[in-house]
C-alpha positions in Angstrom: -2.7 14.0 6.8 -2.4 11.5 3.9 -4.7 12.2 1.0 -6.7 9.1 -0.1 -8.1 10.5 -3.4 -5.0 10.7 -5.4 -4.0 9.3 -8.8 -0.7 8.4 -10.4 -0.1 8.0 -14.1 2.8 6.1 -15.6 3.8 4.8 -19.0 4.6 1.1 -19.3 7.5 -0.2 -21.5 5.1 -0.8 -24.4 3.9 2.8 -24.3 0.5 2.0 -22.6 -0.4 4.6 -20.0 -1.7 3.3 -16.7 -3.5 5.5 -14.1 -3.7 4.3 -10.6 -6.4 5.6 -8.2 -6.3 5.0 -4.5 -9.4 3.0 -3.4 -10.4 2.6 0.3 -12.9 0.1 1.6 -14.0 0.3 5.2 -16.1 -2.4 6.6 -17.2 -3.8 10.0 -16.9 -7.5 10.4 -17.3 -10.0 13.2 -13.5 -9.6 13.7 -13.8 -5.8 14.0 -13.2 -2.9 11.7 -11.1 -3.7 8.5 -9.9 -1.1 6.1 -8.3 -2.2 2.8 -6.4 0.2 0.6 -5.5 -0.5 -3.0 -3.8 1.8 -5.5 -0.8 2.7 -3.3 1.3 4.5 -6.0 -0.3 8.0 -5.5 0.7 7.9 -1.8 4.3 6.8 -2.7 4.7 9.1 -5.7 7.8 10.9 -4.2 9.6 7.6 -3.7 8.6 6.3 -7.1 9.6 9.5 -8.9 13.0 9.4 -7.3 13.9 6.1 -9.0 16.2 7.3 -11.8 16.2 4.2 -13.9 13.0 3.9 -15.9 13.1 0.1 -16.0 13.5 0.0 -12.2 10.7 2.5 -11.8 8.4 0.5 -14.0 9.3 -2.8 -12.2 8.5 -1.2 -8.9 5.2 0.1 -10.1 4.3 -3.3 -11.5 5.1 -5.0 -8.2 3.2 -2.3 -6.3 0.2 -2.4 -8.6 -1.2 -5.6 -7.0 -0.4 -4.7 -3.4 -2.9 -4.1 -0.7 -2.6 -2.5 2.7 -5.0 -3.9 5.4 -5.7 -2.1 8.6 -7.5 -3.6 11.6 -8.5 -2.4 15.0 -7.8 -5.8 16.6 -4.8 -8.2 16.3 -5.1 -11.0 13.8 -3.3 -14.0 12.4 -3.0 -14.7 8.7 -3.2 -18.1 7.1 0.0 -19.5 5.7 0.7 -19.6 2.0 0.4 -15.9 1.1 3.2 -13.5 1.7 2.0 -10.9 4.1 4.2 -8.5 6.0 2.8 -7.3 9.3 3.3 -4.9 12.2 1.5 -4.4 15.5 0.3 -8.0 15.9 -1.3 -8.0 12.4 -3.3 -4.8 12.8 -1.1 -3.4 10.0 -0.4 -5.6 7.0 0.5 -5.5 3.3 0.8 -7.9 0.5 3.6 -5.8 -1.1 6.7 -7.9 -1.5 9.2 -5.1 -2.1 11.8 -4.1 -4.7 15.3 -2.8 -4.4 14.1 0.8 -4.7 10.9 0.5 -2.6 11.5 -1.8 0.3 8.6 -3.4 2.2 9.4 -1.2 5.2 8.5 2.0 3.3 5.1 0.6 2.6 4.7 -0.6 6.2 5.7 2.9 7.4 2.9 4.3 5.1 0.5 1.7 6.5 1.4 2.8 10.1 0.6 6.4 9.3 -2.7 5.4 7.6 -3.5 3.3 10.7 -3.0 6.3 12.9 -5.1 8.4 10.7 -8.0 6.1 9.9 -8.2 3.7 12.8 -7.0 5.7 15.7 -8.2 9.0 14.4 -4.9 10.9 14.7 -4.1 13.6 12.3 
């Protein structure tokens, strides 16, 4: 089971500390159930902490900081113009664009596990 109440604290290059908290929003819409998850760093802490180079780690955290995972119970199409990576006919999606040390597929794997846990009720 993936814990959705975690935090992750990191220090930026200028010395400023940033704490990321996972936030989950679950809503019912005319298109079906939509769950959005922000603050992905706590759920990927092991991968992030394994990045040896501090600059690469901070870069990855910066790119990850604006990313969102969206989970749906029905397939969907996304409008052109925004980079969105999807699986399962759009039921699983992320705005994360990837870095050398944290590829998009790692975030999509996390999203699949979250979909199983939150949408399908497994685990």
